[in-house]
Every structure is written in C-alpha cells, then in structure tokens.
NUPA-912503 format. One record per residue (C-alpha): residue number from 1; residue in three letters; x, y, z negated. Coordinates in nm, 3 decimals. Each point is the difference from the previous one (the first is absolute). Layout:
N
<site nr="NUM" rest="ala" xx="X" yy="Y" zz="Z"/>
...
***
This chain:
282
<site nr="1" rest="met" xx="1.983" yy="-0.546" zz="-0.591"/>
<site nr="2" rest="ser" xx="-0.327" yy="-0.089" zz="0.165"/>
<site nr="3" rest="tyr" xx="-0.036" yy="0.074" zz="0.369"/>
<site nr="4" rest="ala" xx="-0.281" yy="0.240" zz="-0.093"/>
<site nr="5" rest="asp" xx="0.248" yy="0.187" zz="-0.223"/>
<site nr="6" rest="lys" xx="0.239" yy="0.041" zz="0.292"/>
<site nr="7" rest="leu" xx="-0.271" yy="0.131" zz="0.232"/>
<site nr="8" rest="phe" xx="-0.133" yy="0.233" zz="-0.269"/>
<site nr="9" rest="ile" xx="0.342" yy="0.144" zz="-0.087"/>
<site nr="10" rest="asp" xx="0.096" yy="0.048" zz="0.366"/>
<site nr="11" rest="met" xx="-0.336" yy="0.162" zz="0.078"/>
<site nr="12" rest="cys" xx="0.024" yy="0.242" zz="-0.291"/>
<site nr="13" rest="lys" xx="0.356" yy="0.099" zz="0.091"/>
<site nr="14" rest="asp" xx="-0.104" yy="0.055" zz="0.361"/>
<site nr="15" rest="val" xx="-0.296" yy="0.219" zz="-0.096"/>
<site nr="16" rest="ile" xx="0.206" yy="0.211" zz="-0.243"/>
<site nr="17" rest="glu" xx="0.303" yy="0.035" zz="0.229"/>
<site nr="18" rest="asn" xx="-0.167" yy="0.021" zz="0.342"/>
<site nr="19" rest="gly" xx="-0.361" yy="0.097" zz="-0.064"/>
<site nr="20" rest="thr" xx="-0.165" yy="0.337" zz="0.060"/>
<site nr="21" rest="ser" xx="-0.156" yy="0.219" zz="-0.266"/>
<site nr="22" rest="thr" xx="-0.353" yy="0.141" zz="-0.006"/>
<site nr="23" rest="glu" xx="0.094" yy="0.270" zz="-0.251"/>
<site nr="24" rest="gly" xx="-0.167" yy="0.327" zz="0.092"/>
<site nr="25" rest="glu" xx="-0.225" yy="-0.165" zz="0.256"/>
<site nr="26" rest="lys" xx="-0.378" yy="-0.026" zz="-0.018"/>
<site nr="27" rest="val" xx="-0.071" yy="-0.318" zz="-0.197"/>
<site nr="28" rest="arg" xx="-0.308" yy="-0.143" zz="-0.171"/>
<site nr="29" rest="pro" xx="0.123" yy="-0.181" zz="-0.317"/>
<site nr="30" rest="lys" xx="0.046" yy="0.186" zz="-0.327"/>
<site nr="31" rest="trp" xx="0.149" yy="-0.089" zz="-0.336"/>
<site nr="32" rest="pro" xx="-0.229" yy="-0.001" zz="-0.306"/>
<site nr="33" rest="asp" xx="0.132" yy="0.350" zz="-0.087"/>
<site nr="34" rest="gly" xx="-0.133" yy="0.131" zz="0.331"/>
<site nr="35" rest="thr" xx="0.330" yy="0.048" zz="0.183"/>
<site nr="36" rest="tyr" xx="0.040" yy="-0.149" zz="0.346"/>
<site nr="37" rest="ala" xx="0.167" yy="-0.341" zz="0.021"/>
<site nr="38" rest="tyr" xx="0.265" yy="-0.001" zz="0.270"/>
<site nr="39" rest="thr" xx="0.181" yy="-0.305" zz="0.134"/>
<site nr="40" rest="ile" xx="0.309" yy="-0.126" zz="0.177"/>
<site nr="41" rest="lys" xx="-0.132" yy="-0.221" zz="0.277"/>
<site nr="42" rest="lys" xx="0.099" yy="-0.240" zz="0.275"/>
<site nr="43" rest="phe" xx="-0.214" yy="-0.090" zz="0.297"/>
<site nr="44" rest="gly" xx="-0.051" yy="-0.357" zz="0.112"/>
<site nr="45" rest="val" xx="0.156" yy="-0.214" zz="-0.272"/>
<site nr="46" rest="val" xx="-0.026" yy="-0.373" zz="0.078"/>
<site nr="47" rest="asn" xx="0.091" yy="-0.267" zz="-0.255"/>
<site nr="48" rest="arg" xx="-0.027" yy="-0.376" zz="0.058"/>
<site nr="49" rest="tyr" xx="-0.036" yy="-0.262" zz="-0.273"/>
<site nr="50" rest="asp" xx="0.037" yy="-0.373" zz="0.068"/>
<site nr="51" rest="leu" xx="-0.222" yy="-0.174" zz="-0.256"/>
<site nr="52" rest="thr" xx="0.153" yy="-0.338" zz="0.085"/>
<site nr="53" rest="lys" xx="0.325" yy="0.120" zz="-0.160"/>
<site nr="54" rest="glu" xx="-0.111" yy="0.189" zz="-0.309"/>
<site nr="55" rest="phe" xx="-0.282" yy="0.204" zz="-0.149"/>
<site nr="56" rest="pro" xx="0.055" yy="0.373" zz="0.070"/>
<site nr="57" rest="ala" xx="-0.003" yy="0.142" zz="-0.352"/>
<site nr="58" rest="ile" xx="0.261" yy="0.254" zz="-0.102"/>
<site nr="59" rest="thr" xx="0.188" yy="-0.061" zz="-0.324"/>
<site nr="60" rest="leu" xx="0.120" yy="0.358" zz="-0.058"/>
<site nr="61" rest="arg" xx="-0.318" yy="0.031" zz="-0.208"/>
<site nr="62" rest="arg" xx="-0.301" yy="-0.222" zz="-0.052"/>
<site nr="63" rest="thr" xx="-0.278" yy="-0.014" zz="0.257"/>
<site nr="64" rest="ala" xx="-0.325" yy="-0.118" zz="-0.158"/>
<site nr="65" rest="ile" xx="-0.047" yy="-0.287" zz="0.245"/>
<site nr="66" rest="lys" xx="-0.323" yy="-0.141" zz="-0.144"/>
<site nr="67" rest="ser" xx="-0.159" yy="0.346" zz="-0.019"/>
<site nr="68" rest="ala" xx="0.105" yy="0.063" zz="0.360"/>
<site nr="69" rest="phe" xx="-0.185" yy="-0.316" zz="0.101"/>
<site nr="70" rest="asp" xx="-0.304" yy="0.111" zz="-0.201"/>
<site nr="71" rest="glu" xx="-0.015" yy="0.327" zz="0.195"/>
<site nr="72" rest="val" xx="0.028" yy="-0.167" zz="0.339"/>
<site nr="73" rest="leu" xx="-0.273" yy="-0.248" zz="-0.102"/>
<site nr="74" rest="trp" xx="-0.212" yy="0.299" zz="-0.106"/>
<site nr="75" rest="ile" xx="0.022" yy="0.126" zz="0.357"/>
<site nr="76" rest="trp" xx="0.005" yy="-0.320" zz="0.203"/>
<site nr="77" rest="gln" xx="-0.194" yy="-0.247" zz="-0.211"/>
<site nr="78" rest="lys" xx="-0.239" yy="0.200" zz="-0.216"/>
<site nr="79" rest="lys" xx="-0.022" yy="0.262" zz="0.277"/>
<site nr="80" rest="ser" xx="-0.066" yy="0.254" zz="-0.271"/>
<site nr="81" rest="asn" xx="0.033" yy="0.376" zz="-0.011"/>
<site nr="82" rest="asn" xx="-0.067" yy="0.022" zz="-0.373"/>
<site nr="83" rest="ile" xx="0.281" yy="0.010" zz="-0.256"/>
<site nr="84" rest="lys" xx="-0.219" yy="-0.188" zz="-0.250"/>
<site nr="85" rest="asp" xx="0.082" yy="-0.312" zz="0.206"/>
<site nr="86" rest="leu" xx="0.374" yy="0.064" zz="-0.036"/>
<site nr="87" rest="lys" xx="0.209" yy="-0.098" zz="-0.301"/>
<site nr="88" rest="ser" xx="0.264" yy="0.273" zz="0.039"/>
<site nr="89" rest="his" xx="-0.050" yy="0.376" zz="-0.022"/>
<site nr="90" rest="ile" xx="0.193" yy="0.114" zz="0.306"/>
<site nr="91" rest="trp" xx="-0.314" yy="0.132" zz="0.172"/>
<site nr="92" rest="asp" xx="-0.150" yy="0.181" zz="-0.298"/>
<site nr="93" rest="glu" xx="0.096" yy="0.349" zz="0.118"/>
<site nr="94" rest="trp" xx="-0.183" yy="-0.044" zz="0.331"/>
<site nr="95" rest="ala" xx="-0.324" yy="-0.150" zz="-0.132"/>
<site nr="96" rest="asp" xx="-0.323" yy="0.187" zz="-0.065"/>
<site nr="97" rest="glu" xx="-0.206" yy="-0.017" zz="-0.319"/>
<site nr="98" rest="asn" xx="-0.146" yy="-0.334" zz="0.112"/>
<site nr="99" rest="gly" xx="0.339" yy="-0.153" zz="0.081"/>
<site nr="100" rest="ser" xx="-0.037" yy="0.025" zz="0.378"/>
<site nr="101" rest="ile" xx="0.277" yy="0.108" zz="0.239"/>
<site nr="102" rest="gly" xx="-0.252" yy="0.048" zz="0.280"/>
<site nr="103" rest="lys" xx="0.003" yy="-0.173" zz="0.337"/>
<site nr="104" rest="ala" xx="0.364" yy="-0.101" zz="-0.035"/>
<site nr="105" rest="tyr" xx="0.201" yy="-0.321" zz="-0.011"/>
<site nr="106" rest="gly" xx="-0.227" yy="-0.287" zz="-0.114"/>
<site nr="107" rest="tyr" xx="-0.308" yy="0.176" zz="0.132"/>
<site nr="108" rest="gln" xx="0.137" yy="-0.019" zz="0.353"/>
<site nr="109" rest="met" xx="0.094" yy="-0.367" zz="-0.036"/>
<site nr="110" rest="ala" xx="-0.361" yy="-0.083" zz="-0.090"/>
<site nr="111" rest="val" xx="-0.161" yy="0.171" zz="0.302"/>
<site nr="112" rest="lys" xx="-0.141" yy="-0.266" zz="0.232"/>
<site nr="113" rest="his" xx="0.013" yy="0.006" zz="0.378"/>
<site nr="114" rest="lys" xx="-0.122" yy="-0.230" zz="0.272"/>
<site nr="115" rest="tyr" xx="0.248" yy="-0.277" zz="0.083"/>
<site nr="116" rest="lys" xx="-0.062" yy="-0.328" zz="0.179"/>
<site nr="117" rest="glu" xx="-0.354" yy="-0.109" zz="-0.080"/>
<site nr="118" rest="gly" xx="-0.039" yy="0.190" zz="-0.325"/>
<site nr="119" rest="met" xx="0.105" yy="0.283" zz="-0.228"/>
<site nr="120" rest="met" xx="0.337" yy="0.003" zz="-0.177"/>
<site nr="121" rest="asp" xx="0.211" yy="0.241" zz="-0.198"/>
<site nr="122" rest="gln" xx="0.368" yy="0.054" zz="0.078"/>
<site nr="123" rest="val" xx="0.134" yy="-0.249" zz="-0.255"/>
<site nr="124" rest="asp" xx="-0.228" yy="-0.282" zz="0.105"/>
<site nr="125" rest="arg" xx="0.087" yy="0.069" zz="0.363"/>
<site nr="126" rest="val" xx="0.371" yy="-0.041" zz="-0.078"/>
<site nr="127" rest="leu" xx="-0.065" yy="-0.326" zz="-0.185"/>
<site nr="128" rest="phe" xx="-0.227" yy="-0.127" zz="0.280"/>
<site nr="129" rest="asp" xx="0.248" yy="0.078" zz="0.277"/>
<site nr="130" rest="leu" xx="0.298" yy="-0.149" zz="-0.183"/>
<site nr="131" rest="lys" xx="-0.196" yy="-0.323" zz="-0.031"/>
<site nr="132" rest="asn" xx="-0.157" yy="-0.006" zz="0.344"/>
<site nr="133" rest="asn" xx="0.227" yy="0.208" zz="0.225"/>
<site nr="134" rest="pro" xx="0.335" yy="0.037" zz="-0.180"/>
<site nr="135" rest="phe" xx="0.198" yy="0.110" zz="0.306"/>
<site nr="136" rest="ser" xx="-0.227" yy="0.297" zz="0.064"/>
<site nr="137" rest="arg" xx="0.183" yy="0.332" zz="0.020"/>
<site nr="138" rest="arg" xx="-0.308" yy="0.180" zz="-0.131"/>
<site nr="139" rest="ile" xx="0.004" yy="-0.107" zz="-0.365"/>
<site nr="140" rest="met" xx="0.018" yy="0.330" zz="-0.182"/>
<site nr="141" rest="thr" xx="-0.177" yy="0.233" zz="-0.242"/>
<site nr="142" rest="asn" xx="-0.038" yy="0.377" zz="-0.018"/>
<site nr="143" rest="met" xx="-0.121" yy="0.213" zz="-0.290"/>
<site nr="144" rest="tyr" xx="0.068" yy="0.338" zz="0.163"/>
<site nr="145" rest="val" xx="-0.353" yy="0.069" zz="0.124"/>
<site nr="146" rest="his" xx="-0.024" yy="0.362" zz="0.111"/>
<site nr="147" rest="gln" xx="-0.372" yy="0.047" zz="-0.040"/>
<site nr="148" rest="asp" xx="0.028" yy="-0.096" zz="-0.368"/>
<site nr="149" rest="leu" xx="0.314" yy="0.193" zz="-0.094"/>
<site nr="150" rest="ser" xx="-0.197" yy="0.295" zz="-0.138"/>
<site nr="151" rest="glu" xx="-0.163" yy="-0.236" zz="-0.250"/>
<site nr="152" rest="met" xx="0.324" yy="-0.156" zz="-0.125"/>
<site nr="153" rest="ala" xx="0.168" yy="0.115" zz="-0.321"/>
<site nr="154" rest="leu" xx="0.335" yy="-0.071" zz="0.168"/>
<site nr="155" rest="tyr" xx="0.074" yy="-0.081" zz="0.362"/>
<site nr="156" rest="pro" xx="0.139" yy="-0.356" zz="0.025"/>
<site nr="157" rest="cys" xx="0.379" yy="-0.008" zz="-0.022"/>
<site nr="158" rest="ala" xx="0.057" yy="-0.368" zz="0.079"/>
<site nr="159" rest="tyr" xx="-0.277" yy="-0.022" zz="0.255"/>
<site nr="160" rest="ser" xx="0.057" yy="-0.293" zz="0.236"/>
<site nr="161" rest="met" xx="0.118" yy="-0.360" zz="0.005"/>
<site nr="162" rest="thr" xx="0.073" yy="-0.194" zz="0.319"/>
<site nr="163" rest="phe" xx="0.042" yy="-0.378" zz="-0.030"/>
<site nr="164" rest="asn" xx="0.198" yy="-0.208" zz="0.245"/>
<site nr="165" rest="ala" xx="0.043" yy="-0.378" zz="-0.009"/>
<site nr="166" rest="glu" xx="0.284" yy="-0.192" zz="0.163"/>
<site nr="167" rest="gln" xx="0.105" yy="-0.362" zz="0.034"/>
<site nr="168" rest="lys" xx="0.363" yy="-0.020" zz="-0.105"/>
<site nr="169" rest="pro" xx="0.201" yy="-0.295" zz="0.133"/>
<site nr="170" rest="gly" xx="0.021" yy="-0.281" zz="-0.253"/>
<site nr="171" rest="his" xx="-0.286" yy="0.133" zz="-0.216"/>
<site nr="172" rest="asp" xx="-0.313" yy="-0.206" zz="-0.052"/>
<site nr="173" rest="arg" xx="-0.213" yy="0.303" zz="-0.078"/>
<site nr="174" rest="leu" xx="-0.036" yy="0.338" zz="0.163"/>
<site nr="175" rest="thr" xx="0.184" yy="0.297" zz="-0.150"/>
<site nr="176" rest="leu" xx="-0.207" yy="0.308" zz="-0.076"/>
<site nr="177" rest="asn" xx="0.167" yy="0.341" zz="0.033"/>
<site nr="178" rest="ala" xx="-0.150" yy="0.344" zz="-0.053"/>
<site nr="179" rest="val" xx="0.059" yy="0.368" zz="0.065"/>
<site nr="180" rest="leu" xx="-0.106" yy="0.247" zz="-0.269"/>
<site nr="181" rest="asn" xx="-0.052" yy="0.349" zz="0.142"/>
<site nr="182" rest="gln" xx="0.019" yy="0.291" zz="-0.240"/>
<site nr="183" rest="arg" xx="-0.049" yy="0.363" zz="0.100"/>
<site nr="184" rest="ser" xx="0.163" yy="0.140" zz="-0.316"/>
<site nr="185" rest="gln" xx="0.190" yy="-0.132" zz="-0.299"/>
<site nr="186" rest="asp" xx="0.121" yy="0.143" zz="-0.329"/>
<site nr="187" rest="ile" xx="0.316" yy="-0.214" zz="-0.023"/>
<site nr="188" rest="leu" xx="0.051" yy="0.021" zz="-0.377"/>
<site nr="189" rest="ala" xx="-0.359" yy="-0.057" zz="-0.104"/>
<site nr="190" rest="ala" xx="-0.119" yy="-0.244" zz="0.264"/>
<site nr="191" rest="asn" xx="0.262" yy="-0.161" zz="0.223"/>
<site nr="192" rest="asn" xx="0.070" yy="-0.332" zz="-0.167"/>
<site nr="193" rest="trp" xx="-0.353" yy="-0.018" zz="-0.140"/>
<site nr="194" rest="asn" xx="-0.137" yy="0.001" zz="0.355"/>
<site nr="195" rest="val" xx="0.264" yy="-0.244" zz="0.122"/>
<site nr="196" rest="cys" xx="-0.074" yy="-0.249" zz="-0.277"/>
<site nr="197" rest="gln" xx="-0.378" yy="0.021" zz="0.029"/>
<site nr="198" rest="tyr" xx="-0.005" yy="-0.049" zz="0.376"/>
<site nr="199" rest="ala" xx="0.258" yy="-0.278" zz="-0.024"/>
<site nr="200" rest="leu" xx="-0.237" yy="-0.173" zz="-0.242"/>
<site nr="201" rest="leu" xx="-0.293" yy="0.066" zz="0.233"/>
<site nr="202" rest="leu" xx="0.193" yy="-0.157" zz="0.288"/>
<site nr="203" rest="met" xx="0.085" yy="-0.299" zz="-0.220"/>
<site nr="204" rest="ala" xx="-0.363" yy="-0.040" zz="-0.106"/>
<site nr="205" rest="ile" xx="-0.147" yy="0.023" zz="0.350"/>
<site nr="206" rest="ala" xx="0.267" yy="-0.235" zz="0.136"/>
<site nr="207" rest="gln" xx="-0.075" yy="-0.252" zz="-0.273"/>
<site nr="208" rest="val" xx="-0.376" yy="-0.012" zz="0.060"/>
<site nr="209" rest="ser" xx="0.064" yy="-0.017" zz="0.377"/>
<site nr="210" rest="asp" xx="0.234" yy="-0.300" zz="-0.047"/>
<site nr="211" rest="met" xx="0.298" yy="0.200" zz="0.124"/>
<site nr="212" rest="glu" xx="0.339" yy="0.101" zz="-0.137"/>
<site nr="213" rest="ala" xx="0.057" yy="0.363" zz="-0.097"/>
<site nr="214" rest="gly" xx="0.272" yy="0.145" zz="0.222"/>
<site nr="215" rest="glu" xx="0.106" yy="0.359" zz="0.053"/>
<site nr="216" rest="leu" xx="-0.156" yy="0.320" zz="-0.127"/>
<site nr="217" rest="met" xx="0.091" yy="0.305" zz="0.205"/>
<site nr="218" rest="his" xx="-0.068" yy="0.329" zz="-0.180"/>
<site nr="219" rest="val" xx="-0.032" yy="0.302" zz="0.229"/>
<site nr="220" rest="ile" xx="-0.014" yy="0.340" zz="-0.171"/>
<site nr="221" rest="ala" xx="-0.069" yy="0.308" zz="0.211"/>
<site nr="222" rest="asp" xx="0.094" yy="0.251" zz="-0.273"/>
<site nr="223" rest="ala" xx="0.223" yy="-0.146" zz="-0.273"/>
<site nr="224" rest="his" xx="0.070" yy="0.268" zz="-0.257"/>
<site nr="225" rest="ile" xx="0.149" yy="0.080" zz="-0.337"/>
<site nr="226" rest="tyr" xx="-0.165" yy="0.284" zz="-0.190"/>
<site nr="227" rest="asp" xx="0.222" yy="0.281" zz="-0.120"/>
<site nr="228" rest="arg" xx="-0.052" yy="-0.087" zz="-0.368"/>
<site nr="229" rest="his" xx="0.076" yy="-0.365" zz="0.073"/>
<site nr="230" rest="val" xx="0.342" yy="0.054" zz="0.158"/>
<site nr="231" rest="pro" xx="0.203" yy="-0.013" zz="-0.326"/>
<site nr="232" rest="ile" xx="-0.199" yy="-0.304" zz="-0.115"/>
<site nr="233" rest="ile" xx="0.072" yy="-0.180" zz="0.328"/>
<site nr="234" rest="lys" xx="0.368" yy="0.093" zz="-0.014"/>
<site nr="235" rest="glu" xx="0.030" yy="-0.161" zz="-0.343"/>
<site nr="236" rest="leu" xx="-0.215" yy="-0.300" zz="0.093"/>
<site nr="237" rest="ile" xx="0.210" yy="-0.108" zz="0.298"/>
<site nr="238" rest="thr" xx="0.322" yy="-0.006" zz="-0.207"/>
<site nr="239" rest="arg" xx="-0.133" yy="-0.264" zz="-0.239"/>
<site nr="240" rest="glu" xx="0.113" yy="-0.358" zz="-0.034"/>
<site nr="241" rest="thr" xx="-0.196" yy="-0.242" zz="0.215"/>
<site nr="242" rest="tyr" xx="-0.096" yy="-0.366" zz="-0.035"/>
<site nr="243" rest="pro" xx="-0.111" yy="-0.290" zz="0.223"/>
<site nr="244" rest="ala" xx="-0.357" yy="0.006" zz="0.129"/>
<site nr="245" rest="pro" xx="-0.264" yy="-0.170" zz="-0.214"/>
<site nr="246" rest="lys" xx="-0.180" yy="-0.313" zz="0.112"/>
<site nr="247" rest="val" xx="-0.365" yy="0.083" zz="0.068"/>
<site nr="248" rest="thr" xx="-0.257" yy="-0.263" zz="0.096"/>
<site nr="249" rest="leu" xx="-0.376" yy="-0.032" zz="0.027"/>
<site nr="250" rest="asn" xx="-0.216" yy="-0.274" zz="-0.149"/>
<site nr="251" rest="pro" xx="0.016" yy="-0.266" zz="0.275"/>
<site nr="252" rest="asp" xx="-0.343" yy="-0.136" zz="-0.095"/>
<site nr="253" rest="ile" xx="-0.176" yy="0.308" zz="0.138"/>
<site nr="254" rest="lys" xx="-0.141" yy="-0.073" zz="0.345"/>
<site nr="255" rest="asn" xx="-0.259" yy="0.280" zz="0.020"/>
<site nr="256" rest="phe" xx="0.121" yy="0.361" zz="0.016"/>
<site nr="257" rest="tyr" xx="-0.291" yy="0.112" zz="-0.218"/>
<site nr="258" rest="asp" xx="0.111" yy="-0.226" zz="-0.285"/>
<site nr="259" rest="phe" xx="0.334" yy="0.175" zz="-0.064"/>
<site nr="260" rest="thr" xx="0.047" yy="0.203" zz="-0.319"/>
<site nr="261" rest="met" xx="0.303" yy="0.185" zz="-0.131"/>
<site nr="262" rest="asp" xx="0.058" yy="-0.296" zz="-0.234"/>
<site nr="263" rest="asp" xx="0.077" yy="-0.218" zz="0.304"/>
<site nr="264" rest="val" xx="0.331" yy="0.184" zz="0.040"/>
<site nr="265" rest="lys" xx="0.297" yy="-0.164" zz="-0.170"/>
<site nr="266" rest="val" xx="0.312" yy="0.212" zz="-0.052"/>
<site nr="267" rest="glu" xx="0.320" yy="-0.173" zz="-0.110"/>
<site nr="268" rest="asp" xx="0.352" yy="0.119" zz="-0.076"/>
<site nr="269" rest="tyr" xx="-0.076" yy="0.370" zz="0.042"/>
<site nr="270" rest="lys" xx="0.282" yy="0.202" zz="-0.152"/>
<site nr="271" rest="phe" xx="-0.016" yy="0.376" zz="0.047"/>
<site nr="272" rest="gly" xx="0.124" yy="0.336" zz="-0.121"/>
<site nr="273" rest="pro" xx="-0.182" yy="0.238" zz="-0.237"/>
<site nr="274" rest="gln" xx="-0.331" yy="0.146" zz="0.108"/>
<site nr="275" rest="val" xx="-0.023" yy="0.356" zz="0.128"/>
<site nr="276" rest="glu" xx="-0.239" yy="0.173" zz="-0.237"/>
<site nr="277" rest="asn" xx="-0.242" yy="0.285" zz="0.069"/>
<site nr="278" rest="ile" xx="0.052" yy="0.037" zz="0.374"/>
<site nr="279" rest="pro" xx="-0.166" yy="0.328" zz="0.104"/>
<site nr="280" rest="ile" xx="-0.264" yy="-0.063" zz="0.267"/>
<site nr="281" rest="ala" xx="-0.087" yy="0.261" zz="0.262"/>
<site nr="282" rest="ile" xx="-0.367" yy="0.027" zz="0.094"/>
***
C-alpha cells in the first residue's frame, strides 16, 4: 500500500461515516440529466505528503501522472486559459467555442505586477524569490481574483500555493515545502490528480531552484463525495493496493520553462482497474 492509498482510504471513510449531507439544501451543481448533485462533505481536510519518502500516487486505480503534469504546466508554465494548449480533455465542458475558459487559472498566472525594479507575473516572482530570497515567508501565488470571477468559466478550485524553504541539519541543499490550498474538491474525480500534479510542480520548482523537494501539505476547505459517487468510492477503497511508484523528473532540466510532460519518468507503477465513466457534476 502506498502512503497516498492509506490517506485516501482513511479520508473517504471519514467523509462517508462522519461527513454531513447537502441533500435538500440549495446547491449549484447539477448532473447532466438536470437533477441537483448533492454531496457528503467534510470541512477542513488536511493531508501531508513527504516527497522524500515516496511519490504520492494511489494504486487503487491509475492516476495519469504525465497528464497531470501536463495540466499543471498548462497553468504554471504556458500560463494558458485555452484548452487547445492542453493535451487532455478534462476542461472541454467549461470551454467556449474558441477553447477559452475565461480569466481563470493560467490567465491569472500570466498577469504581471510591479515587483522590485520591474514587472513580473506570479510564477516568475516565485522563481525569482526562491533564487534570491529563499527564506522569505511571502513566496506564494493566488488565482482567486474576485474582480475577474464573473469572467471565469469555473472559479479556481486549487487556487493558491505557498512555498517555504528550510535548511535541514545535515543537508547540503535547502528543502522546499509547499502548501496547496483548495476551496473545494470532488474526491473521486480530482483528489489524487491534484495531489500528483502539485507534487510534480513542487519537484520541478525545487529542481530548478537547486533545492530538494520536501513536504506537500494539501488543505481542502470542502472535501466532498457526490451522491452518485458514493457506491463507486465504497468499492474503490476495498481494492488491493500496491507499493508507490517511483516518479522522477529529467535531472538535466535547469529552467522551469523547459519542462514537458515527457520529462516525467514513472517506474514500477502497479494499480487496480480504472473506474470508467465517472459522472461529473457541473
């Protein structure tokens, strides 16, 4: 069993057994047939993953690790809000006829602001500070920009990353840790996908900053399982589990903007059968 499996199974059991239901309440999401999509939810779920020990992929089913990296590069590296720049189709339902998702995600990462003697966007500011002022407690990003929410196809779910470097005794290099803040998460559809992509992002930024990737803390304000997902989750968490895969990045990459999804190497990933045709609430 991977450590990510244990956290995932425990989290799902806790939500199902101790969560509260939104059934009958006023909710926004609907199923494709038009009926309201209710959830069982828990407030304030916090999971911690130590990347020095193992990569946080579940083995209950396969997480598309390379595709997860492609999506996070779409946001953080390409700084795009157009699905034509993305290899997967996970955003298709939110895009307009031109492929745009509005002023969301990558759009916000590309907005420049005055910093130091020039103009920088949020990503370049993170990279600059990790190189020049790594012990700053102000190295963070935020995509939840209120004045632009009305022009977003979907409000950002995973909206903020805070980076924190530390000098561990006996280590030659600094260790880079990060907190991922998420306002809302569909556990079945997105939990391990988000964990894997932001673990890879932390690994990538640590590498180009000449640091070691340390701990990823994942803070979820509203962690929920949709009503139609409950039986799927119940079956999923009873499956056989396997050791975590070994996941590494191409060590030759020294510039964050040079990474591609092909620079991810996944070894010894054994997993259970895929969950097909997961209904998605919109």
